[in-house]
C-alpha positions in Angstrom: -21.9 -6.5 12.6 -21.8 -7.4 9.0 -21.2 -10.7 7.6 -19.0 -10.5 4.5 -17.4 -12.9 1.9 -14.5 -11.4 0.2 -11.5 -12.9 -1.9 -8.0 -11.6 -1.0 -4.8 -12.2 -2.8 -6.6 -15.5 -4.5 -8.0 -16.6 -0.7 -11.5 -16.6 0.4 -12.6 -14.5 3.5 -15.6 -15.1 5.3 -15.7 -12.7 8.2 -18.3 -10.4 10.3 -17.3 -7.0 10.2 -18.5 -3.9 12.2 -20.4 -1.3 10.0 -17.3 1.3 10.5 -14.4 -1.0 10.0 -12.4 0.3 6.7 -10.7 -2.1 4.5 -7.4 -0.9 5.5 -7.9 -2.5 8.8 -9.7 -5.4 8.1 -6.9 -6.1 5.8 -3.9 -5.0 8.4 -5.6 -5.6 11.7 -8.1 -8.7 11.1 -6.2 -10.7 8.0 -2.8 -9.5 9.0 -1.6 -8.4 5.6 0.6 -5.4 6.9 2.2 -4.6 3.2 -0.7 -2.0 2.9 0.3 1.2 4.7 -1.7 3.8 6.2 -0.1 7.3 5.5 -2.8 10.1 5.7 -5.9 8.3 6.6 -8.0 10.6 3.9 -7.3 9.3 0.8 -4.5 11.9 -0.3 -1.2 9.8 -0.5 -2.2 6.3 -1.8 0.0 4.6 0.5 -3.2 2.5 1.3 -3.6 1.3 -2.3 -4.9 -2.0 -3.6 -6.5 -3.2 -6.5 -10.2 -4.2 -6.0 -12.0 -5.8 -8.6 -9.3 -4.6 -11.3 -9.5 -0.8 -9.8 -6.8 0.8 -7.4 -9.1 2.0 -4.5 -7.8 3.8 -1.5 -8.3 1.2 1.4 -8.7 3.8 4.2 -11.8 5.3 2.2 -13.2 1.9 1.5 -15.6 0.5 4.4 -15.0 -3.2 4.8 -18.7 -4.3 4.2 -18.2 -2.2 0.7 -16.0 -4.9 -0.5 -18.6 -7.6 -0.1 -18.2 -9.9 -2.7 -15.0 -8.3 -4.3 -11.6 -9.8 -5.3 -8.7 -7.8 -3.6 -5.0 -7.8 -4.6 -2.6 -6.4 -2.1 1.1 -6.4 -2.1 1.6 -9.5 -0.8 -0.5 -11.1 -3.4 2.1 -10.1 -5.8 4.2 -12.9 -5.2 3.8 -16.3 -7.0 5.6 -19.5 -6.1 8.0 -17.9 -3.8 9.5 -15.0 -6.6 8.5 -11.2 -6.5 6.3 -9.8 -9.0 8.4 -8.5 -12.1 7.1 -5.0 -11.1 8.8 -5.3 -7.4 11.7 -6.6 -9.2 12.2 -3.3 -11.4 11.3 -1.2 -9.0 14.3 -2.8 -7.0 16.5 -2.8 -9.9 16.3 0.9 -10.9 16.6 2.1 -7.4 12.7 3.3 -7.0 12.8 2.0 -3.5 14.2 4.3 -0.7 12.2 4.5 2.2 9.9 2.0 0.8 6.6 3.6 2.6 5.0 4.5 -0.8 6.0 1.3 -2.7 3.1 -1.3 -2.0 0.6 1.4 -3.5 2.9 2.5 -6.2 3.9 -1.1 -7.1 0.0 -1.8 -7.3 -1.0 1.5 -9.0 1.9 0.2 -11.6 0.1 -3.4 -11.9 -3.4 -1.9 -12.5 -2.2 0.5 -15.2 -0.2 -2.2 -17.0 -3.1 -4.5 -16.6 -4.9 -2.2 -18.5 -2.7 -0.8 -20.8 0.8 -3.0 -21.3 2.6 -0.2 -23.1 1.4 3.1 -21.7 3.4 6.2 -22.8 5.8 7.8 -20.2 2.5 10.6 -19.3 0.3 7.8 -19.0 2.7 6.0 -16.4 3.1 9.6 -15.0 -1.1 9.5 -14.6 -1.1 6.1 -13.6 1.0 6.3 -10.4 -0.3 10.3 -9.8 -2.4 9.2 -7.0 0.7 7.8 -4.9 2.9 10.6 -3.3 6.5 9.9 -2.7 8.4 11.9 -0.5 11.9 10.6 -1.3 12.1 10.6 -5.1 11.2 12.7 -7.7 9.0 10.0 -9.5 11.6 9.4 -12.6 13.0 6.3 -10.9 8.8 4.9 -10.8 8.8 5.7 -14.3 11.7 3.9 -14.9 10.5 1.2 -12.8 7.2 0.8 -15.1 9.2 0.9 -18.2 11.8 -1.9 -16.8 8.7 -4.2 -15.6 7.3 -3.8 -19.3 10.5 -5.6 -20.4 10.6 -7.8 -17.5 7.3 -9.3 -18.1 7.8 -9.5 -21.8 11.0 -11.2 -21.4 8.9 -13.6 -18.9 11.2 -12.7 -15.8 
């Protein structure tokens, strides 16, 4: 067992983890943050995407002990003061949410992109979400959602 300390959604956690525990399992099974989904378990689909120290990571590929000292954002941490984030609202408003399985990872990939580049081009948005697979859409709605999110954030929604 390894003792680790990490911040998840602005809350400090100090936990003891086995050396073979993945970050996704820590988040879902130990911390109860079930918004992070596991699709493939191989880092191919992006359903398990979280933001760790400002970068998107596939939490199915990160061992929990590797997150020691890290600051992690999951989909649950996007909500503030009982309101969903403008990116989440944009995804809803443009109809980008269909089955919903890919959406937590897709939203976090969008957030990471917009945090780094507040006004990306369509090509940059495509690249920013390229690590996230969606079986329900042709990705156009996700691009529209990112563009709408930019508007919402500029308007202070």
